[in-house]
C-alpha distance (Angstrom), angle and dihedral (degrees) to the residues before:
residue distance angle dihedral
M1 . . .
S2 3.83 . .
S3 3.81 91.5 .
Q4 3.80 90.2 54.9
N5 3.80 91.5 49.5
N6 3.82 91.8 51.7
S7 3.81 95.8 43.2
G8 3.82 94.1 91.7
P9 3.78 147.2 -21.7
P10 3.81 118.7 -53.5
S11 3.80 111.4 -81.3
D12 3.81 92.3 -139.6
N13 3.79 98.3 53.1
P14 3.82 101.3 151.1
I15 3.81 95.1 -157.0
L16 3.79 93.1 50.0
N17 3.79 92.1 44.6
T18 3.80 91.6 50.3
Y19 3.80 92.4 50.1
E20 3.81 93.3 46.7
T21 3.80 90.6 49.2
F22 3.79 91.2 49.5
Q23 3.81 92.1 48.8
R24 3.79 93.6 45.7
E25 3.81 98.7 45.6
T26 3.81 101.5 35.3
P27 3.83 118.7 81.9
F28 3.78 119.9 -121.9
V29 3.82 102.4 -100.7
T30 3.80 95.8 42.6
R31 3.79 90.6 46.6
T32 3.80 91.8 48.1
I33 3.81 93.2 50.5
I34 3.80 94.4 51.5
T35 3.81 93.3 40.6
T36 3.80 90.6 51.5
Q37 3.79 90.0 49.8
A38 3.80 91.3 52.4
F39 3.80 92.7 44.9
S40 3.81 93.2 50.4
W41 3.82 90.0 48.6
V42 3.81 90.4 55.4
L43 3.81 91.3 46.8
S44 3.79 90.6 51.0
F45 3.82 88.1 73.9
F46 3.80 90.2 63.1
V47 3.81 107.7 27.0
D48 3.80 136.2 21.0
L49 3.80 105.1 -119.6
T50 3.79 94.6 173.7
F51 3.80 92.9 76.7
S52 3.80 93.3 57.6
L53 3.83 103.3 28.8
A54 3.82 108.8 24.5
N55 3.79 121.1 97.4
I56 3.81 102.3 -99.6
P57 3.82 104.5 169.8
F58 3.80 93.5 -145.9
F59 3.82 92.6 59.4
T60 3.80 94.5 34.3
V61 3.80 94.2 53.9
V62 3.81 107.8 23.5
Y63 3.81 96.3 40.2
F64 3.81 92.4 30.7
E65 3.81 93.7 -126.7
V66 3.80 91.6 159.7
Y67 3.80 92.8 164.5
R68 3.81 87.9 77.3
I69 3.82 93.0 74.6
F70 3.81 88.0 65.3
T71 3.82 104.1 31.3
S72 3.80 91.9 51.5
I73 3.82 94.0 67.3
F74 3.81 90.5 62.5
L75 3.81 95.6 55.1
C76 3.80 124.1 102.5
T77 3.79 126.9 176.7
K78 3.82 102.2 166.0
F79 3.79 128.4 63.8
V80 3.81 92.1 -146.3
S81 3.79 90.0 58.1
L82 3.81 90.3 48.2
A83 3.81 92.7 49.9
F84 3.81 93.1 47.7
A85 3.81 90.2 47.8
Y86 3.80 92.2 50.6
F87 3.79 95.9 51.0
S88 3.81 93.9 39.7
F89 3.79 100.8 42.3
V90 3.80 113.3 28.7
E91 3.81 100.4 70.2
T92 3.80 93.8 41.7
G93 3.80 90.8 44.0
K94 3.80 92.6 51.9
R95 3.78 94.6 52.5
L96 3.78 94.2 41.5
E97 3.81 94.9 48.4
N98 3.80 91.5 48.0
S99 3.79 88.6 48.8
I100 3.81 101.4 50.4
G101 3.82 103.1 17.4
S102 3.80 133.0 -105.1
T103 3.81 96.3 -86.1
E104 3.80 95.2 52.1
F105 3.78 92.2 42.7
A106 3.81 92.5 50.9
F107 3.81 90.9 48.1
M108 3.80 91.3 50.9
F109 3.81 92.2 47.6
L110 3.81 93.4 49.0
S111 3.80 94.2 43.3
I112 3.81 93.4 55.2
G113 3.80 92.6 45.5
G114 3.80 94.3 43.3
L115 3.80 94.5 48.2
T116 3.80 91.4 46.8
N117 3.80 91.8 53.0
A118 3.81 93.4 44.6
L119 3.80 91.0 53.6
Y120 3.80 89.6 45.8
C121 3.80 90.1 57.1
A122 3.80 90.7 49.1
L123 3.81 92.0 49.0
G124 3.80 91.2 49.1
A125 3.80 91.3 52.4
I126 3.82 92.1 48.5
L127 3.81 94.8 47.8
D128 3.79 93.3 47.6
A129 3.81 91.1 47.4
V130 3.81 91.4 51.4
L131 3.81 96.0 42.9
G132 3.80 95.6 37.5
T133 3.82 94.5 -126.5
Q134 3.79 139.0 107.2
H135 3.78 96.0 -136.5
F136 3.80 101.1 108.4
F137 3.79 93.2 39.7
L138 3.81 88.9 63.2
L139 3.80 99.4 45.4
P140 3.84 110.9 106.4
S141 3.78 125.7 -136.6
F142 3.79 121.2 -159.9
G143 3.79 144.0 137.1
V144 3.79 138.2 85.5
W145 3.79 90.1 -87.2
L146 3.80 87.8 76.5
V147 3.80 83.1 75.5
L148 3.80 101.3 29.9
F149 3.81 93.6 59.3
G150 3.79 88.9 54.5
L151 3.79 92.3 48.5
T152 3.79 90.8 48.3
E153 3.80 92.6 50.8
F154 3.80 91.0 47.2
E155 3.79 90.3 53.2
C156 3.79 94.0 47.0
I157 3.82 93.0 49.4
K158 3.82 89.4 54.9
A159 3.81 94.7 44.4
P160 3.84 117.7 108.2
Q161 3.78 120.0 -98.7
G162 3.78 114.7 -92.0
T163 3.81 93.8 32.9
T164 3.79 117.7 136.6
R165 3.77 132.7 -166.4
K166 3.75 131.4 -156.5
L167 3.79 122.7 -124.6
F168 3.79 102.0 -170.4
V169 3.84 102.6 -62.3
F170 3.81 96.2 -13.3
V171 3.81 123.0 93.2
I172 3.80 109.3 -148.0
P173 3.82 131.2 -177.5
T174 3.78 107.8 -105.0
L175 3.80 92.5 -122.4
Y176 3.82 91.1 63.1
Y177 3.81 98.0 36.5
P178 3.86 96.1 99.8
L179 3.82 90.5 52.5
A180 3.81 90.8 48.3
L181 3.79 89.5 50.4
L182 3.81 89.8 49.1
G183 3.78 89.0 51.5
L184 3.81 90.3 52.7
F185 3.80 91.2 51.1
S186 3.80 90.8 46.9
V187 3.80 91.7 54.3
F188 3.80 94.2 52.6
G189 3.81 101.8 30.7
G190 3.78 107.6 16.0
F191 3.79 130.8 -101.0
S192 3.81 118.5 -62.6
F193 3.80 125.6 -166.7
S194 3.80 88.9 -152.6
Y195 3.81 91.7 66.0
L196 3.79 91.0 49.1
I197 3.81 89.9 50.3
S198 3.80 90.1 50.0
I199 3.80 89.1 55.1
G200 3.79 88.3 51.3
V201 3.81 91.2 51.2
G202 3.79 90.2 50.4
Y203 3.80 89.2 50.2
A204 3.82 90.3 52.1
Y205 3.80 90.0 50.4
G206 3.78 91.4 49.4
R207 3.81 92.6 49.4
S208 3.83 91.7 49.0
F209 3.80 93.8 -115.3
L210 3.82 90.9 129.5
D211 3.78 101.0 46.3
R212 3.79 90.2 130.7
L213 3.78 89.1 70.0
K214 3.79 91.1 64.7
I215 3.80 116.2 109.9
S216 3.79 123.6 -148.3
S217 3.79 125.5 -127.4
T218 3.81 89.9 -120.6
R219 3.77 91.6 59.0
C220 3.81 90.3 46.5
R221 3.80 90.3 55.4
D222 3.80 91.0 47.7
W223 3.79 91.3 52.0
E224 3.78 91.9 48.4
E225 3.80 91.9 51.2
N226 3.79 97.7 43.1
F227 3.81 109.0 26.6
L228 3.82 111.0 12.4
E229 3.79 100.7 42.7
C230 3.81 91.8 112.8
I231 3.83 92.3 63.8
T232 3.79 102.9 29.4
H233 3.82 89.0 84.9
S234 3.80 92.2 57.0
E235 3.78 118.5 116.7
G236 3.79 111.0 -85.4
W237 3.80 97.2 14.1
V238 3.81 109.8 144.2
R239 3.79 110.1 -150.7
A240 3.78 119.0 -145.7
N241 3.80 92.9 -116.0
A242 3.82 90.6 50.3
A243 3.80 98.8 47.6
L244 3.79 111.8 127.3
G245 3.78 99.1 -142.3
S246 3.79 111.5 -158.6
G247 3.81 88.7 -13.9
A248 3.80 89.0 76.3
W249 3.79 90.3 77.0
N250 3.81 99.0 23.6
E251 3.79 89.3 65.6
E252 3.80 91.7 51.1
L253 3.79 90.1 48.2
V254 3.79 91.8 53.9
N255 3.80 92.6 47.6
H256 3.79 100.4 40.5
G257 3.79 106.5 24.1
N258 3.78 116.0 -159.0
S259 3.80 93.6 1.2
A260 3.80 89.2 73.3
A261 3.78 96.4 42.0
A262 3.80 93.7 77.7
G263 3.78 94.8 71.5
V264 3.78 105.5 32.7
G265 3.77 95.8 85.7
F266 3.79 97.4 80.2
A267 3.80 93.5 43.4
N268 3.81 90.9 51.6
I269 3.81 92.7 47.5
F270 3.79 94.5 46.2
L271 3.81 92.9 47.8
D272 3.79 90.3 53.9
W273 3.79 89.8 50.5
M274 3.81 95.2 46.4
S275 3.80 92.8 46.9
Q276 3.80 89.2 66.2
S277 3.83 89.8 67.3
H278 3.82 94.4 54.9
S279 3.79 119.6 78.5
R280 3.80 118.2 -124.6
S281 3.79 124.9 -145.4
P282 3.84 119.9 -118.6
E283 3.78 88.9 -108.9
A284 3.79 91.3 50.7
A285 3.79 91.9 48.5
A286 3.79 89.0 61.4
L287 3.81 91.7 57.0
P288 3.80 120.7 94.3
M289 3.77 116.5 -97.6
G290 3.79 111.5 -86.2
S291 3.82 96.6 25.1
E292 3.79 92.1 94.9
D293 3.79 126.9 52.7
S294 3.79 117.7 -126.9
R295 3.81 88.4 -112.4
P296 3.81 117.8 83.9
G297 3.76 113.5 -108.8
R298 3.80 95.6 17.8
V299 3.79 120.1 108.8
I300 3.79 122.1 -179.8
K301 3.75 114.2 -150.7
S302 3.76 118.6 -147.1
S303 3.76 128.6 -161.6
T304 3.79 117.7 -119.2
S305 3.77 136.3 -159.6
T306 3.79 137.6 -176.0
T307 3.79 91.5 -96.2
D308 3.80 98.5 35.6
T309 3.79 119.1 47.7
A310 3.82 102.2 145.5
P311 3.82 116.8 113.4
I312 3.78 117.6 -100.6
S313 3.80 92.3 -116.1
G314 3.79 87.3 64.2
I315 3.80 92.2 77.8
P316 3.81 104.9 129.1
S317 3.74 123.1 -109.5
T318 3.78 113.2 -101.7
G319 3.78 95.5 -162.4
G320 3.81 92.9 -106.5
R321 3.77 129.1 -106.0
Q322 3.76 123.0 -29.3
L323 3.76 140.7 -170.2
G324 3.77 117.2 -93.3
G325 3.80 98.4 2.1
G326 3.76 150.4 48.7
P327 3.78 128.6 -90.6
S328 3.77 120.3 -43.5
R329 3.79 120.6 -96.9
R330 3.77 130.5 -132.5
A331 3.75 117.2 -120.4
N332 3.82 91.7 -141.1
A333 3.77 133.0 30.0
D334 3.80 112.5 -89.7
P335 3.82 121.0 -151.9
R336 3.77 88.9 -134.8
Q337 3.79 90.1 60.8
A338 3.79 86.5 72.9
R339 3.79 86.8 66.8
L340 3.80 92.1 59.3
N341 3.80 91.9 45.3
A342 3.80 91.3 49.1
I343 3.80 91.5 53.1
E344 3.79 90.5 50.7
R345 3.80 91.4 49.8
R346 3.78 91.3 51.3
M347 3.79 89.7 49.3
G348 3.78 90.3 52.7
A349 3.80 90.3 49.0
G350 3.79 91.8 55.6
A351 3.79 97.7 -103.9
G352 3.80 95.4 112.6
S353 3.79 93.2 100.8
E354 3.81 91.9 55.2
A355 3.80 91.3 51.1
H356 3.81 89.7 50.8
Q357 3.82 92.1 52.0
S358 3.79 92.3 48.6
T359 3.81 88.8 53.0
């Protein structure tokens, strides 16, 4: 008996099991972002990475160290920031990356962070020129929240009117949630212009002012075949031609019910936005909304019933995840909510497996 106990590590090691589950269930880009954040936080105890990798406008502009506008979004020096990023980003990142593919998701993440940092450098130069100082040109900006604030604002702009979100014990209208979150960060960590700029970038995305930054699925496939082939075989990489579209979160909803509903709002909103950049064939244009994926050649089948005939992609937006509470609630009943309720009823009746196969 003792020889069997000493033959290897315990099979029920909770830390090992948690890590293996995270690695197995989290797509490549989302996993890499969070892992890099954790790694940089550990390194911050031994070396100051902000001086060489953070976006300090003086070095970025004067010394033309442009790489800083991208490397800065992967830095983390505070555990609180890391914890907030993990609980706010991982679930949304998993669904979104499975929906649009790793290449498109990485491009979107880098474009929001890069544009935020570029505008931060421009603002620093303007403020210092007006005030006659070099204070703002030397203030660094870094952290994954340079992107997360933009994503949050994008989601809130697309949310239906009357939606509210919960910030701990406070119920806030969705339209003002990013500003409330910025206020919370300012109280505990001080105000940062970079976060405010990120909210502005997210607003521009939501209002379709930055449509030129969209990337097509065809270009994603070309990049994967010609430039990214060395990493497309990595565990968890979602190729453009294998992205699930709206099925990435429909499948989770069928399998897990309400537990998956909290994070599907952003994925649904972003898919609707991205689908506008992809051309649809004349035959596809005649199909009802939601019967065709935003990617050419991919059709998502949805099960129907006598009481539930709306397409699966018509599940209403919940407003995404939030700090200190569950999913947001609609002020008024939405006809699309019947779709979610119908799926739950079929799950309770034992038809969940059939809905999963049809997906």
